[in-house]
LUMTI-498673 format. One record per residue (C-alpha): residue in one letter; x, y, z; residue number from 0. Coordinates in steps of 0.2 Angstrom, whole numbers, always signed. Layout:
# residues N
{site "a",{X,Y,Z},NUM}
...
# end
This chain:
# residues 513
{site "x",{-31,+216,-90},0}
{site "x",{-18,+210,-101},1}
{site "x",{-8,+193,-102},2}
{site "x",{+10,+192,-106},3}
{site "x",{+6,+192,-126},4}
{site "x",{-2,+208,-123},5}
{site "x",{-20,+201,-126},6}
{site "x",{-34,+212,-118},7}
{site "x",{-43,+200,-105},8}
{site "x",{-58,+204,-93},9}
{site "x",{-55,+199,-76},10}
{site "x",{-72,+189,-74},11}
{site "x",{-83,+180,-87},12}
{site "x",{-99,+177,-83},13}
{site "x",{-102,+158,-84},14}
{site "x",{-84,+155,-83},15}
{site "x",{-77,+165,-68},16}
{site "x",{-63,+172,-63},17}
{site "x",{-49,+173,-78},18}
{site "x",{-31,+169,-73},19}
{site "x",{-20,+176,-87},20}
{site "x",{-7,+166,-97},21}
{site "x",{+11,+170,-90},22}
{site "x",{+21,+159,-102},23}
{site "x",{+22,+142,-108},24}
{site "x",{+32,+136,-93},25}
{site "x",{+26,+148,-79},26}
{site "x",{+15,+136,-71},27}
{site "x",{+22,+119,-76},28}
{site "x",{+32,+107,-66},29}
{site "x",{+50,+108,-61},30}
{site "x",{+54,+94,-72},31}
{site "x",{+47,+102,-87},32}
{site "x",{+56,+119,-83},33}
{site "x",{+73,+111,-82},34}
{site "x",{+70,+103,-99},35}
{site "x",{+67,+120,-107},36}
{site "x",{+80,+131,-98},37}
{site "x",{+93,+117,-100},38}
{site "x",{+93,+115,-119},39}
{site "x",{+106,+102,-119},40}
{site "x",{+96,+90,-107},41}
{site "x",{+84,+79,-116},42}
{site "x",{+67,+80,-109},43}
{site "x",{+67,+63,-97},44}
{site "x",{+85,+64,-92},45}
{site "x",{+82,+77,-78},46}
{site "x",{+76,+66,-65},47}
{site "x",{+92,+55,-63},48}
{site "x",{+103,+58,-49},49}
{site "x",{+120,+52,-46},50}
{site "x",{+117,+44,-27},51}
{site "x",{+106,+40,-14},52}
{site "x",{+115,+55,-4},53}
{site "x",{+110,+65,-18},54}
{site "x",{+91,+59,-18},55}
{site "x",{+91,+61,+1},56}
{site "x",{+96,+80,-2},57}
{site "x",{+82,+82,-15},58}
{site "x",{+68,+76,-4},59}
{site "x",{+74,+86,+11},60}
{site "x",{+76,+71,+22},61}
{site "x",{+75,+76,+41},62}
{site "x",{+70,+68,+58},63}
{site "x",{+53,+62,+60},64}
{site "x",{+49,+57,+44},65}
{site "x",{+40,+42,+37},66}
{site "x",{+48,+33,+23},67}
{site "x",{+42,+18,+13},68}
{site "x",{+50,+2,+6},69}
{site "x",{+42,-14,-3},70}
{site "x",{+45,-32,-3},71}
{site "x",{+45,-37,-21},72}
{site "x",{+64,-44,-18},73}
{site "x",{+59,-52,-2},74}
{site "x",{+73,-59,+7},75}
{site "x",{+85,-53,-8},76}
{site "x",{+81,-35,-6},77}
{site "x",{+97,-22,-5},78}
{site "x",{+87,-6,-6},79}
{site "x",{+80,-3,+12},80}
{site "x",{+96,-7,+20},81}
{site "x",{+105,+4,+7},82}
{site "x",{+94,+18,+9},83}
{site "x",{+94,+18,+29},84}
{site "x",{+114,+16,+29},85}
{site "x",{+114,+33,+20},86}
{site "x",{+101,+42,+32},87}
{site "x",{+109,+34,+48},88}
{site "x",{+127,+42,+41},89}
{site "x",{+119,+59,+42},90}
{site "x",{+114,+57,+61},91}
{site "x",{+96,+58,+55},92}
{site "x",{+84,+52,+70},93}
{site "x",{+65,+46,+74},94}
{site "x",{+62,+39,+57},95}
{site "x",{+47,+29,+54},96}
{site "x",{+48,+14,+41},97}
{site "x",{+32,+9,+32},98}
{site "x",{+38,-7,+24},99}
{site "x",{+25,-19,+16},100}
{site "x",{+34,-34,+23},101}
{site "x",{+52,-35,+32},102}
{site "x",{+64,-51,+31},103}
{site "x",{+79,-57,+39},104}
{site "x",{+90,-48,+26},105}
{site "x",{+85,-32,+35},106}
{site "x",{+94,-36,+51},107}
{site "x",{+103,-19,+51},108}
{site "x",{+87,-12,+57},109}
{site "x",{+91,-19,+73},110}
{site "x",{+104,-7,+77},111}
{site "x",{+95,+7,+70},112}
{site "x",{+81,+4,+82},113}
{site "x",{+93,+4,+96},114}
{site "x",{+101,+19,+92},115}
{site "x",{+85,+30,+89},116}
{site "x",{+88,+31,+71},117}
{site "x",{+72,+20,+68},118}
{site "x",{+58,+24,+80},119}
{site "x",{+42,+17,+72},120}
{site "x",{+39,+2,+60},121}
{site "x",{+24,-3,+50},122}
{site "x",{+23,-19,+41},123}
{site "x",{+11,-33,+35},124}
{site "x",{+23,-46,+39},125}
{site "x",{+40,-48,+47},126}
{site "x",{+52,-62,+51},127}
{site "x",{+69,-64,+58},128}
{site "x",{+80,-53,+68},129}
{site "x",{+69,-37,+66},130}
{site "x",{+54,-46,+73},131}
{site "x",{+62,-53,+87},132}
{site "x",{+71,-37,+92},133}
{site "x",{+53,-27,+92},134}
{site "x",{+46,-43,+102},135}
{site "x",{+59,-38,+114},136}
{site "x",{+55,-21,+117},137}
{site "x",{+69,-13,+107},138}
{site "x",{+58,-1,+96},139}
{site "x",{+53,+16,+104},140}
{site "x",{+35,+14,+98},141}
{site "x",{+24,-1,+96},142}
{site "x",{+25,-8,+79},143}
{site "x",{+10,-8,+68},144}
{site "x",{+5,-24,+60},145}
{site "x",{-6,-22,+44},146}
{site "x",{-14,-32,+31},147}
{site "x",{-10,-31,+11},148}
{site "x",{-26,-23,+10},149}
{site "x",{-25,-13,+26},150}
{site "x",{-10,-4,+21},151}
{site "x",{-15,+4,+5},152}
{site "x",{-32,+8,+14},153}
{site "x",{-22,+18,+28},154}
{site "x",{-11,+26,+15},155}
{site "x",{-25,+32,+3},156}
{site "x",{-35,+37,+17},157}
{site "x",{-20,+48,+25},158}
{site "x",{-20,+37,+40},159}
{site "x",{-2,+33,+36},160}
{site "x",{+6,+47,+27},161}
{site "x",{+23,+44,+17},162}
{site "x",{+35,+57,+17},163}
{site "x",{+46,+48,+4},164}
{site "x",{+44,+31,-4},165}
{site "x",{+60,+23,-10},166}
{site "x",{+55,+10,-24},167}
{site "x",{+66,-3,-29},168}
{site "x",{+64,-5,-48},169}
{site "x",{+71,-20,-58},170}
{site "x",{+70,-7,-73},171}
{site "x",{+68,+12,-74},172}
{site "x",{+69,+24,-88},173}
{site "x",{+77,+42,-87},174}
{site "x",{+59,+50,-84},175}
{site "x",{+53,+37,-70},176}
{site "x",{+44,+24,-79},177}
{site "x",{+47,+7,-69},178}
{site "x",{+45,-12,-72},179}
{site "x",{+49,-27,-63},180}
{site "x",{+50,-39,-78},181}
{site "x",{+67,-33,-85},182}
{site "x",{+83,-32,-79},183}
{site "x",{+96,-43,-67},184}
{site "x",{+85,-40,-52},185}
{site "x",{+68,-44,-62},186}
{site "x",{+54,-48,-47},187}
{site "x",{+39,-48,-59},188}
{site "x",{+23,-37,-53},189}
{site "x",{+26,-22,-42},190}
{site "x",{+9,-22,-34},191}
{site "x",{+13,-16,-16},192}
{site "x",{+22,+0,-22},193}
{site "x",{+9,+7,-32},194}
{site "x",{-1,+16,-19},195}
{site "x",{+15,+23,-11},196}
{site "x",{+19,+29,-27},197}
{site "x",{+3,+37,-30},198}
{site "x",{+1,+44,-13},199}
{site "x",{+18,+48,-6},200}
{site "x",{+25,+67,-5},201}
{site "x",{+40,+61,-15},202}
{site "x",{+45,+44,-24},203}
{site "x",{+62,+39,-27},204}
{site "x",{+66,+25,-38},205}
{site "x",{+82,+15,-35},206}
{site "x",{+86,+4,-50},207}
{site "x",{+101,-8,-57},208}
{site "x",{+94,-6,-73},209}
{site "x",{+94,+11,-81},210}
{site "x",{+86,+12,-99},211}
{site "x",{+83,+25,-112},212}
{site "x",{+66,+33,-112},213}
{site "x",{+53,+25,-113},214}
{site "x",{+54,+9,-104},215}
{site "x",{+44,-3,-109},216}
{site "x",{+32,-11,-102},217}
{site "x",{+26,+1,-87},218}
{site "x",{+21,-4,-71},219}
{site "x",{+23,+12,-62},220}
{site "x",{+23,+28,-73},221}
{site "x",{+33,+44,-73},222}
{site "x",{+19,+55,-66},223}
{site "x",{+22,+47,-49},224}
{site "x",{+42,+46,-49},225}
{site "x",{+51,+63,-44},226}
{site "x",{+69,+55,-45},227}
{site "x",{+79,+39,-52},228}
{site "x",{+95,+33,-44},229}
{site "x",{+106,+20,-52},230}
{site "x",{+115,+8,-41},231}
{site "x",{+126,-6,-44},232}
{site "x",{+113,-20,-37},233}
{site "x",{+96,-18,-29},234}
{site "x",{+95,-35,-23},235}
{site "x",{+97,-54,-26},236}
{site "x",{+82,-61,-36},237}
{site "x",{+86,-78,-29},238}
{site "x",{+79,-71,-12},239}
{site "x",{+63,-69,-20},240}
{site "x",{+60,-88,-18},241}
{site "x",{+60,-86,+2},242}
{site "x",{+53,-101,+11},243}
{site "x",{+45,-115,+3},244}
{site "x",{+37,-115,-14},245}
{site "x",{+36,-132,-17},246}
{site "x",{+23,-145,-16},247}
{site "x",{+24,-155,+1},248}
{site "x",{+31,-173,-1},249}
{site "x",{+25,-176,+18},250}
{site "x",{+12,-189,+19},251}
{site "x",{+4,-180,+32},252}
{site "x",{+3,-164,+21},253}
{site "x",{-3,-173,+7},254}
{site "x",{-17,-181,+17},255}
{site "x",{-22,-165,+23},256}
{site "x",{-23,-157,+5},257}
{site "x",{-34,-171,-2},258}
{site "x",{-46,-169,+12},259}
{site "x",{-46,-149,+9},260}
{site "x",{-49,-152,-10},261}
{site "x",{-64,-164,-6},262}
{site "x",{-72,-151,+5},263}
{site "x",{-69,-138,-9},264}
{site "x",{-79,-151,-21},265}
{site "x",{-92,-154,-8},266}
{site "x",{-96,-137,-7},267}
{site "x",{-102,-137,-25},268}
{site "x",{-89,-123,-30},269}
{site "x",{-79,-133,-43},270}
{site "x",{-88,-127,-59},271}
{site "x",{-86,-116,-73},272}
{site "x",{-80,-98,-67},273}
{site "x",{-72,-105,-51},274}
{site "x",{-59,-92,-44},275}
{site "x",{-46,-98,-31},276}
{site "x",{-30,-93,-22},277}
{site "x",{-18,-102,-12},278}
{site "x",{-3,-99,-2},279}
{site "x",{+15,-104,-5},280}
{site "x",{+17,-116,+8},281}
{site "x",{+19,-134,+4},282}
{site "x",{+3,-141,+10},283}
{site "x",{-5,-126,+1},284}
{site "x",{+1,-130,-15},285}
{site "x",{-3,-148,-13},286}
{site "x",{-22,-142,-13},287}
{site "x",{-19,-133,-29},288}
{site "x",{-11,-149,-36},289}
{site "x",{-27,-159,-31},290}
{site "x",{-38,-146,-37},291}
{site "x",{-30,-146,-54},292}
{site "x",{-34,-165,-56},293}
{site "x",{-51,-163,-51},294}
{site "x",{-54,-148,-63},295}
{site "x",{-46,-158,-78},296}
{site "x",{-56,-172,-74},297}
{site "x",{-72,-161,-73},298}
{site "x",{-68,-151,-88},299}
{site "x",{-70,-135,-77},300}
{site "x",{-63,-119,-82},301}
{site "x",{-61,-106,-69},302}
{site "x",{-62,-87,-70},303}
{site "x",{-46,-81,-60},304}
{site "x",{-33,-86,-50},305}
{site "x",{-26,-74,-38},306}
{site "x",{-12,-67,-24},307}
{site "x",{+5,-69,-23},308}
{site "x",{+8,-81,-38},309}
{site "x",{+18,-97,-40},310}
{site "x",{+24,-108,-54},311}
{site "x",{+11,-121,-49},312}
{site "x",{-3,-106,-52},313}
{site "x",{+5,-102,-69},314}
{site "x",{+4,-121,-74},315}
{site "x",{-15,-121,-71},316}
{site "x",{-18,-105,-80},317}
{site "x",{-6,-111,-95},318}
{site "x",{-15,-128,-95},319}
{site "x",{-32,-118,-98},320}
{site "x",{-39,-121,-82},321}
{site "x",{-40,-102,-77},322}
{site "x",{-44,-88,-89},323}
{site "x",{-33,-76,-80},324}
{site "x",{-21,-72,-65},325}
{site "x",{-22,-57,-54},326}
{site "x",{-5,-56,-46},327}
{site "x",{+1,-44,-33},328}
{site "x",{+17,-52,-31},329}
{site "x",{+28,-65,-40},330}
{site "x",{+34,-79,-29},331}
{site "x",{+45,-88,-40},332}
{site "x",{+55,-86,-58},333}
{site "x",{+42,-96,-67},334}
{site "x",{+28,-83,-62},335}
{site "x",{+40,-69,-66},336}
{site "x",{+41,-76,-85},337}
{site "x",{+22,-80,-86},338}
{site "x",{+18,-60,-81},339}
{site "x",{+31,-55,-94},340}
{site "x",{+23,-64,-109},341}
{site "x",{+6,-67,-104},342}
{site "x",{-7,-52,-107},343}
{site "x",{-20,-62,-95},344}
{site "x",{-8,-64,-81},345}
{site "x",{-12,-46,-74},346}
{site "x",{-3,-36,-61},347}
{site "x",{-14,-29,-47},348}
{site "x",{-10,-16,-34},349}
{site "x",{-12,-21,-16},350}
{site "x",{-26,-9,-17},351}
{site "x",{-35,-17,-31},352}
{site "x",{-31,-33,-21},353}
{site "x",{-38,-31,-2},354}
{site "x",{-43,-13,+1},355}
{site "x",{-60,-15,+10},356}
{site "x",{-63,+4,+8},357}
{site "x",{-60,+6,-12},358}
{site "x",{-74,+3,-24},359}
{site "x",{-71,-16,-26},360}
{site "x",{-56,-27,-21},361}
{site "x",{-52,-43,-30},362}
{site "x",{-54,-53,-14},363}
{site "x",{-72,-50,-14},364}
{site "x",{-73,-61,-30},365}
{site "x",{-64,-76,-22},366}
{site "x",{-73,-92,-22},367}
{site "x",{-60,-102,-13},368}
{site "x",{-45,-98,-2},369}
{site "x",{-33,-109,+6},370}
{site "x",{-24,-102,+22},371}
{site "x",{-12,-108,+34},372}
{site "x",{-11,-106,+53},373}
{site "x",{+2,-104,+68},374}
{site "x",{-13,-108,+80},375}
{site "x",{-33,-107,+79},376}
{site "x",{-44,-107,+94},377}
{site "x",{-61,-114,+97},378}
{site "x",{-69,-98,+91},379}
{site "x",{-58,-101,+73},380}
{site "x",{-49,-85,+76},381}
{site "x",{-32,-88,+69},382}
{site "x",{-14,-83,+74},383}
{site "x",{-1,-81,+60},384}
{site "x",{+6,-66,+69},385}
{site "x",{+16,-74,+84},386}
{site "x",{+24,-90,+87},387}
{site "x",{+21,-102,+102},388}
{site "x",{+35,-92,+112},389}
{site "x",{+25,-75,+108},390}
{site "x",{+38,-68,+98},391}
{site "x",{+33,-60,+80},392}
{site "x",{+37,-71,+66},393}
{site "x",{+24,-67,+52},394}
{site "x",{+10,-56,+52},395}
{site "x",{-7,-56,+41},396}
{site "x",{+0,-52,+23},397}
{site "x",{-17,-57,+13},398}
{site "x",{-22,-68,+26},399}
{site "x",{-36,-57,+34},400}
{site "x",{-41,-49,+17},401}
{site "x",{-44,-65,+8},402}
{site "x",{-52,-74,+23},403}
{site "x",{-65,-60,+23},404}
{site "x",{-69,-60,+4},405}
{site "x",{-68,-78,-1},406}
{site "x",{-85,-88,-1},407}
{site "x",{-75,-103,+6},408}
{site "x",{-59,-99,+17},409}
{site "x",{-51,-116,+22},410}
{site "x",{-36,-117,+35},411}
{site "x",{-25,-132,+32},412}
{site "x",{-14,-137,+47},413}
{site "x",{-6,-152,+55},414}
{site "x",{-14,-155,+71},415}
{site "x",{+2,-155,+81},416}
{site "x",{+17,-144,+76},417}
{site "x",{+33,-143,+86},418}
{site "x",{+25,-156,+99},419}
{site "x",{+12,-142,+102},420}
{site "x",{-7,-143,+99},421}
{site "x",{-12,-132,+84},422}
{site "x",{-29,-129,+93},423}
{site "x",{-31,-118,+108},424}
{site "x",{-45,-111,+119},425}
{site "x",{-38,-94,+115},426}
{site "x",{-24,-90,+102},427}
{site "x",{-8,-80,+107},428}
{site "x",{-13,-67,+95},429}
{site "x",{-28,-65,+83},430}
{site "x",{-24,-60,+66},431}
{site "x",{-39,-65,+57},432}
{site "x",{-56,-67,+66},433}
{site "x",{-65,-83,+67},434}
{site "x",{-82,-75,+58},435}
{site "x",{-72,-76,+42},436}
{site "x",{-65,-92,+44},437}
{site "x",{-74,-107,+37},438}
{site "x",{-66,-123,+39},439}
{site "x",{-51,-132,+47},440}
{site "x",{-43,-147,+40},441}
{site "x",{-30,-156,+49},442}
{site "x",{-24,-174,+45},443}
{site "x",{-36,-181,+60},444}
{site "x",{-51,-174,+55},445}
{site "x",{-60,-158,+48},446}
{site "x",{-70,-145,+59},447}
{site "x",{-82,-132,+51},448}
{site "x",{-87,-116,+58},449}
{site "x",{-104,-117,+66},450}
{site "x",{-110,-102,+57},451}
{site "x",{-109,-113,+39},452}
{site "x",{-123,-123,+43},453}
{site "x",{-124,-125,+23},454}
{site "x",{-108,-132,+23},455}
{site "x",{-110,-144,+38},456}
{site "x",{-126,-151,+29},457}
{site "x",{-116,-153,+13},458}
{site "x",{-102,-163,+22},459}
{site "x",{-115,-174,+30},460}
{site "x",{-116,-181,+13},461}
{site "x",{-98,-187,+12},462}
{site "x",{-87,-200,+22},463}
{site "x",{-75,-186,+28},464}
{site "x",{-71,-187,+46},465}
{site "x",{-80,-171,+51},466}
{site "x",{-81,-166,+70},467}
{site "x",{-82,-151,+81},468}
{site "x",{-66,-140,+84},469}
{site "x",{-67,-144,+104},470}
{site "x",{-65,-163,+99},471}
{site "x",{-50,-160,+88},472}
{site "x",{-42,-149,+101},473}
{site "x",{-46,-165,+113},474}
{site "x",{-37,-176,+102},475}
{site "x",{-22,-165,+100},476}
{site "x",{-20,-163,+118},477}
{site "x",{-20,-181,+122},478}
{site "x",{-6,-183,+111},479}
{site "x",{+3,-167,+118},480}
{site "x",{-4,-163,+134},481}
{site "x",{-10,-145,+136},482}
{site "x",{+2,-132,+135},483}
{site "x",{+6,-118,+148},484}
{site "x",{+0,-101,+143},485}
{site "x",{+14,-89,+137},486}
{site "x",{+19,-76,+150},487}
{site "x",{+20,-58,+146},488}
{site "x",{+22,-41,+153},489}
{site "x",{+11,-27,+151},490}
{site "x",{+21,-18,+138},491}
{site "x",{+14,-18,+120},492}
{site "x",{+26,-21,+108},493}
{site "x",{+15,-21,+93},494}
{site "x",{-2,-16,+88},495}
{site "x",{-11,-28,+77},496}
{site "x",{-23,-18,+64},497}
{site "x",{-37,-27,+55},498}
{site "x",{-40,-23,+36},499}
{site "x",{-52,-8,+42},500}
{site "x",{-40,-1,+53},501}
{site "x",{-46,-5,+70},502}
{site "x",{-35,-14,+82},503}
{site "x",{-40,-33,+82},504}
{site "x",{-26,-36,+95},505}
{site "x",{-10,-31,+102},506}
{site "x",{+7,-40,+105},507}
{site "x",{+15,-38,+122},508}
{site "x",{+32,-42,+127},509}
{site "x",{+36,-60,+131},510}
{site "x",{+45,-65,+147},511}
{site "x",{+60,-73,+142},512}
# end
């Protein structure tokens, strides 16, 4: 047989196999390359840019029943989810499933789309505000699926969660689809939660308010994953990144808890060269970081890395030489964004690299110490950060379950009583993180160690810390508040709580108002 150049070729070559003849330089390449060749006036790299979100919906063939994804780098400042869903609703599209890494109060328009049947399914690692409340009331046709930060990419990569179209809020994009989060008016820092979606979704649309000539620099998500780019006026308000508290508490009770938690860390023997550490962005958790900082400086300890959603307090420790590196899946404040932009050792990680239990090794497995919060904890050390005292969804695992499972020492820091309710219960309302992966509970009234950690119990006996059983702590709390009545629910399941491996650890039932 002959190819298009007239060269005589065998149909089969021993040791090579069946011969596929050359048909032309662009006969078998992607559509983008073909367009660059056929339209000579188009500079390669310009041909992914579309005029509007509406044109992008045409290109991806949006239709009833699709699953589309979004990412929460801009947190409560995100405009992209609302913009895209408005355009979809205007077309009369129904039965959309939204796979968002997190949902915030700014996404309130979803409530009406749930009521009208535009949106019938939601996957999220965390949710708060009107959408969470509406799901708790049963407005969503299908039960919401609450995932972990590591469980979500596991589901995407395994095919358990198939995404038809990923819409990526990109603070900077070039004309060929290279994206970063450190330039532009809506700079958010790392883009760790979008990486698995970009790689595995059928179609990827980058939505940006900072379109730059090719190539963008640096590149967090590269052109090989992005199908189309849309320029809009604004993708969000970067001030919304700082959602909730990211300041060290000034409350004397919180400071007392932080000091005791740090003493537990020190007693564990983990405060030594090479220590790795992660803490949340809550006031007490950050106070633990401040206390640990002083101990590390006093002892001359240099840690290996700090990780997680990164705040300026972690950046301070890094810049003072207390950690050699930072692994960052999401920047919590503007100082973290600037650090990621300028420091090569402040590195981005995908959510999969962060916490996926089924890949070849996630960062959480190398954590020494993790500081966590709790809405409730029970006498088996199971923790709830998904629902409030009324049974309504007000959060979700995020990285809670992932880091608790991976860290050598996972510590819950919390007031013993919150809003006149005891934090310790016989059984939590909703299990987010299983007790087998929680090591210590630190409250202002005392410290409880999981009986599984006999090694830690022995070490703490050598200190003056107020160590007691979790049952004793529960009794102290109930003497202050009384024992609360259990929450009454219907049998209707409004949300399924998945553990990081995809198994169901609990369900959320509709609360009786």
